N, C-alpha and C positions, 0 to 999 in steps of 0.2 A: 787416833788417826781420822782425818776428815774424809768422808765418803767422796770419791772423785766424781760421782754422778751428780753431786750438787753443783749448781751453777757457779761460775767463777766469782761473781759479785758476792755471793753468800760466803764462799770460802775466804775471800778477802776480808769481809766483815768479821768473820770469826777469828782469823789470825791477827788482824789489826787490833781488835778489841783485847784479845789475850795478851799481845805484846805490850800494848799501852798500859793495861792494868798491872802487868808484871813490873814494868818500868816505874809506875807510880808506887807500887809496893816497895821497890828497891830504892826509891828516891833518897831516903835518909842515909843510904850507904854509898851514894855516888859522888861524894866529895873528892875521892882520889881520881876519878875520871875527869872532873873539872880541873883539878890541879895538873894532871897530866896534859890536858889540852892546852892549858895556859903555858906550860913548859914548852910544848911543841910550837905554839905561836911565837913565843920568845925566840926559840931557836931559828925559826923561819925568818923572822924579822932581822935577826943578827946576820943571817946568811945574805940578806940583801943590803947590808951596810948600816942598819939601824942599831941603836944601843938601848934595848928595852931592859927594864928590871922586872923580874918575875918574883912575886911574893905570894906563895900559895896559889889561890885562884885569881890573883890580880896581875895584870900586865900593865906596866907603867911606861909611857913613852912621851918624853918631852912635856911632862906635866899633865898629860892626859892619862886617866886610869880607866881600864876596861876590866870589868869583873866577868869571869867566865862562869856562867850558870849551866845547868844541865842542858838547856835547849841550845846552848852554843856548842855543845859537843856533837859528834856525829850520831849519837845514840838514836834519837827519834827518827832521823832521816833513814838510818840503816834499818830500823825496825819497820818503817813504812815500806821500804824497798823489799825487805824480807817477806812481808805480807803479800806484796804483788807477786813475787816469784813463787811462793808456796801456794798461791791461789791457782796456778796453772799446772796442768798435768805435764810431768817430765820425768825422766829417769833420775835415779838418785845421783848419778855422776854429774849430769847436767845441772841439777838443782844445786848441788854443793859447789860446783864451779861457778855458777851464776852468783850465788851468795857471797863467795869469797872474792871474786873479781869485782863485782858490783859494790860490795862493802868497802873494798880498798879504794876504788875510784871516788865514791861518795865521801869517804873519810878524808881523802887528800884534797878534794875540792872544798870541803867544809873548812879545813885548816887554812887554805888559801883565802877563803871568804873572811874568816875571823881576822887573819893577819892583815888583809887589805883594809878592812873597816877600822882596825886599830891604828894602822899607819895613817889613815885619813883623819882620825879623830882630832889631832892637834891643829889641823888646818881648816876645819869646817865648823860652822855654827852647830849648836845643839840640835836645831831643827833639821839641818841637812844631814847630820850624823844619823838621826832617827830615820830619815827617809832612806838613806843609803843602807842602813842596817836592816830595815824592814824589807826593802826591795830585794836585797841579796838573800835574806833569810826566808821570807815568806813567798817570794815569787821565783827568783832564779834557782834557789836551792831545791824547791819542791818540783819545779819543772825538770831539774836535773834528775831527781829521783824517778819521775815518770819516764824520762829519756833512757835511763839505765834499765828500767823494767821493760820498756818496749824493745830496746836493743837486745836484751836477753831473750825476749819472746821471739824475735826474728831469728836469732841464732838457734833457738830451740826448735822452732817449727817451720823455718824457711818461709815465713809469712811476708806480707808486704812491707816495704821500707817505711819506718816510722818518721823519717826525716821531714816530709812535707807537713805531717800533723804537728810535729814538734816545733817547726818553724812558725806555723800559724799560731800555735798555742803560746809560744814565747812572745811573738809580736802583739798578739791580742791581749795577753796578760799585762804587758808593758803599757799598752795604750790605755787599758782600764785602770792601771795603777795610779796614773797621774790624777784623774778626776776623783778617784777614791781617797787619795790623800786629802783632798779638799773637803769631801763630804763625810769622812768616817766619823768625825766628832758629832756631826748632826745625826748620823745613823745611831751612834751610841746614845745621844740625847733622846732620840725617839724611843729606843728600847727602855731607857730609864724612866720615861714618862709612863710606859706600860707597867714597869716595876712599881712605880709610885702608886698607880691605880690598884695593883694587886695588894700592896701592903695597906692601902687605905681600907680595903675590905676586911683584912685581918685585924688591923688596929685602927678603928674609927677615931678620927681626929689627930692621928699621928702625922706629923709633917716630916716627910722623908726628903732630906737634902742629899743630892748625889753630885758632889763636885767632880769635875772632869779635868784634872790637872795636866793631862797629856795631850799633845797635839796629834799624835798618831797612836791608835790602838791596834797593835799588830794582829790580834786574833780576828779582827773584823775582815781582814784581807782574804779570808776563806771564801767570801762571797764573790769578789771579782775573779779569783782563781778558778772557782767552779764554773762561772759563766764563760771564762776564757777557754777552759777545756772543752766545754760543750760546743761553743762557737767554732772551735778548731776542727771538730769532727766533720765527717762528710756524710752523715745520715741525713736523709731528706727531712726538711722542716715541715711539720704539720701542726695543726692546732693542738692535737693531743701531745705532741712533743713539747710545744711551747708551754702548755699547761703543766707538764711534768717538770720543766725547768723552773717555772714559777713556784711549784710545790717544793722543789729542792731548795730554792732560795729562802722560802718561808720556814722550812724546817731548820736550815742553818741559822737563820735569824732567831728561831725559837731556842736553839741551843745557846746562842749568845745571850738571849734574855735570861735563860736559866743560870748562865754564868754570872750575870749581873745580880740576879736574886741571891745566889749563894755568896756573892761578895758583900752584899748588904747584910746578910745574916751573920757573916764572919766579922765584919767591921762595925756596923751600926748597932747590931744586937749583941755583939761581943760573944759569939759562940764559935771559938776556934776549932771545935770538934768537926765542923763542916768542911775543914780544909781539904781532906781527901776527896770529897765529892766535888768541891770547887775545882781542884786540879784535874780530876777525872773528866769533868765537863769540858774544861779547856782543851785537854788532849783529844777528846772525841771530836770536838768542833773544829780543831785545827788539822788533825791528821786522818780522821776517819770519814766524816760526813761528806766533804767536797769530793773526795776521790770515790767513795762508795756510790754517790749519786751519779757521778760521771760514768763509772763503769756500768751502772745499771742502765744508763741512757744510750751510751755509745757502743754500737755493735762492733766497732773496730776492735775492742778489747777481747771479744769472744771469738775472733776469727781463727786464731792460731790453735793448733793442737799438736801434741808431740808426734814425731815421726812414727813411733811404734803404734800409737792409736790410729793414725791415718792408715797404716798398712792393715790394721785389724778391720777398720771400716771397709777398706777395699776388698778384703777377702770375704767379708760378709756379703757385699754386693755381688761378688762373682759367683758365690755358691747358691744364691737365691734362684729358684726355678723361674 
């Protein structure tokens, strides 16, 4: 049991890390979840008049094939949401209700996201499909998780309405998404140049070639998402806060660099044993760091407390001499 006297950001970090590592450990056994998600996507598409074919974790629609992987399921979004909820003090009844209702909403929206992307697949170019897939998966879906968490916090503690913040966050993330689509390959190229320098010290004379076959690298969108969450907050900007944002971006970039290093070790040096570390770094950079740094910076997150705790604080104030 996590000590409730610890700050919310630390509780979030502990729960999120625990959940992501557990999911990573269970990864070899999650194929049924992927197949179930594929079946649900096929059923939803059929409901809207399409004629998809579902073969295991594949959804085939008019010659377009979508493979459902673990990240396409609602698992990681629900685990992230669960870490948000469990990081806040609340009664067991409110916590369970929040986890149940929020998990159902997130799962339903994730199903609609995958179905929409699959339906669009036969009609858009490969690049536009990647743009649509990454935007809905790495921006819209994660903002939805934050929205569900803040909505639960408001219900739990009668705090301020999260809608203005969510509107600003969504618009800012969308605005930053477009230029990041253009620069994300350059960002990865910059990280790869650092990786090449690192390996040149380990292996003098070794020529590291790091091809970048993808136009969009979805894990890099943690950077604009973090910036959007911070910009949407209403904490006064100071040089200290700006420095903290820069440090957050640098640390996220450091995680991305470690991800690229582990990828080189796995592929170029042919050491498949590093795969768990490779996946773990990906999950931490995607689902933990941007939200952890935002929670640490934005005082909005820590404003709410449970009704029971508020009454306890009030009684303490009353009996003080």
